[in-house]
Structure formats: structure tokens, C-alpha cells
C-alpha positions in Angstrom: 160.0 85.0 143.3 163.3 83.9 142.0 163.7 81.1 144.4 160.2 79.8 143.4 160.9 80.0 139.7 162.1 76.5 139.4 159.1 75.0 141.3 156.6 73.6 138.9 154.1 74.3 137.4 155.6 76.7 134.9 153.6 79.4 133.0 152.4 78.0 129.8 153.8 80.5 127.4 157.5 79.8 127.6 158.2 81.1 124.0 156.8 84.5 124.7 157.9 85.1 128.3 160.7 87.4 127.6 158.9 89.8 125.2 155.8 89.7 127.5 158.1 90.7 130.4 159.8 93.5 128.4 156.3 94.7 127.5 155.3 94.6 131.1 158.6 96.4 132.2 157.7 99.3 129.8 154.2 99.8 130.7 155.2 99.5 134.4 157.9 102.2 134.0 155.5 104.4 131.9 152.8 104.3 134.8 155.7 105.2 137.3 157.0 108.0 135.2 153.6 109.6 134.3 152.6 109.4 138.2 155.9 111.2 139.2 155.7 113.8 136.4 152.1 114.7 137.2 153.0 115.1 140.9 156.0 117.2 140.1 154.0 119.4 137.5 151.4 119.9 140.5 154.2 120.7 142.9 153.1 118.3 145.5 155.0 115.7 147.3 156.0 112.3 145.8 157.0 110.9 149.1 154.6 108.0 150.0 155.8 108.2 153.6 154.5 111.8 154.0 151.1 111.9 152.4 150.1 114.8 155.0 152.4 117.0 153.0 150.2 116.8 149.9 149.5 120.3 148.7 147.3 119.4 145.7 144.9 116.6 144.9 146.1 115.6 141.6 143.3 114.1 139.5 144.6 114.8 136.0 146.9 112.9 133.6 147.4 109.3 134.6 145.4 110.0 137.8 142.4 109.9 135.7 143.0 106.3 135.1 144.1 105.1 138.6 144.5 106.7 142.0 147.9 104.8 142.5 149.9 104.9 139.1 153.2 104.5 140.9 152.0 101.4 142.7 150.4 100.0 139.5 153.7 100.5 137.8 155.6 98.6 140.8 153.0 95.7 140.4 153.6 95.5 136.7 157.4 95.2 137.2 156.8 92.5 139.8 154.5 90.7 137.3 157.1 91.2 134.6 159.6 89.5 136.9 157.2 86.7 137.4 156.7 86.2 133.8 160.4 86.5 133.0 161.0 83.7 135.3 158.1 81.7 133.9 157.0 80.9 137.3 153.2 80.4 138.3 154.3 80.4 142.0 156.1 83.6 141.1 152.8 85.3 140.5 152.4 85.2 144.4 154.8 88.2 144.5 152.6 90.8 142.7 149.5 89.5 144.5 151.2 89.7 148.0 152.4 93.2 147.0 148.9 94.5 146.2 147.5 92.9 149.3 150.3 94.5 151.4 149.9 97.9 149.8 146.1 98.1 150.1 146.3 97.3 153.9 149.4 99.0 154.9 150.2 101.8 152.4 147.2 102.9 150.4 144.5 102.6 153.2 146.5 105.0 155.5 147.3 107.4 152.7 143.6 107.5 151.6 142.7 108.4 155.3 145.1 111.2 155.3 144.1 112.5 151.8 140.5 112.2 152.9 141.3 114.5 156.0 143.0 117.0 153.8 140.8 117.2 150.9 137.5 116.0 152.3 134.7 115.9 149.7 136.8 116.4 146.8 138.8 113.3 147.5 135.6 111.3 148.1 134.3 112.5 144.8 137.6 111.7 143.0 137.9 108.1 144.8 134.2 107.4 143.8 135.0 108.1 140.0 138.6 106.6 139.7 139.7 103.2 140.7 142.3 102.4 143.5 144.4 100.2 141.1 142.9 99.7 137.4 
């Protein structure tokens, strides 16, 4: 994203990019923090590489808004970086991140969680979006 920053076209709101980036960082950190706190309060794993160790299906707190608040937070941090650099091309970073995560991280996690929690997970997935 940094390497693409000087390549035109630039984002149209140059005067507001730093405040916008700061706001996105704060919101992204809030999503990440809330997700981790809910997992710790529920005493279940926060390790995304070990979804089979999930002890509880967390559906409260931030998990009422999104099934993946920590990934939403990371995507917002990438978006903040692109906005800070003022790069239209930099927006490819968050887009590629979301596509990658859907295919290689979230999809496999969901299959494991569906296997562990069955209908409870299906009901949760039906009412809460994957992202936002």
C-alpha cells in the first residue's frame, strides 16, 4: 500500500485524510479490543489458528454486530493506512485482505465452528453478518 501511495489517482479529500485515518484507527482498535475482551470473558480461545479449541460460541457484546470483529478491526486499520497515504490504489489492500480472509481463514473457521456448535452456530450465522 505504501508503494502504491504516490501512484495517481489520489483520494479526493486530502485535507481530511489524517483525521479520517485516526478515526478509522480508533474504531478498528475498538473492534479488535471488544472482540478479544468478549472471548476472554467467555474463556474461549482467541487463537484464529485453533478454532477447534473453541469452548463457547460467543454471541454477545460486539459479536451481536459481526461474527468477526477482530478481522473487521484489522480491515479498518488497513483502510486507515490507505486513507492516511491518500491512495486510491491503496484501497486494494483492505479489499484483498477481506477476500483472502473470507477464503482462507473465515471459511475454514466457520466449518469448524459449525461442526462443534451445529444448529446453534447456524442460527447465529443466519442473524449476524460475517463482516458488518
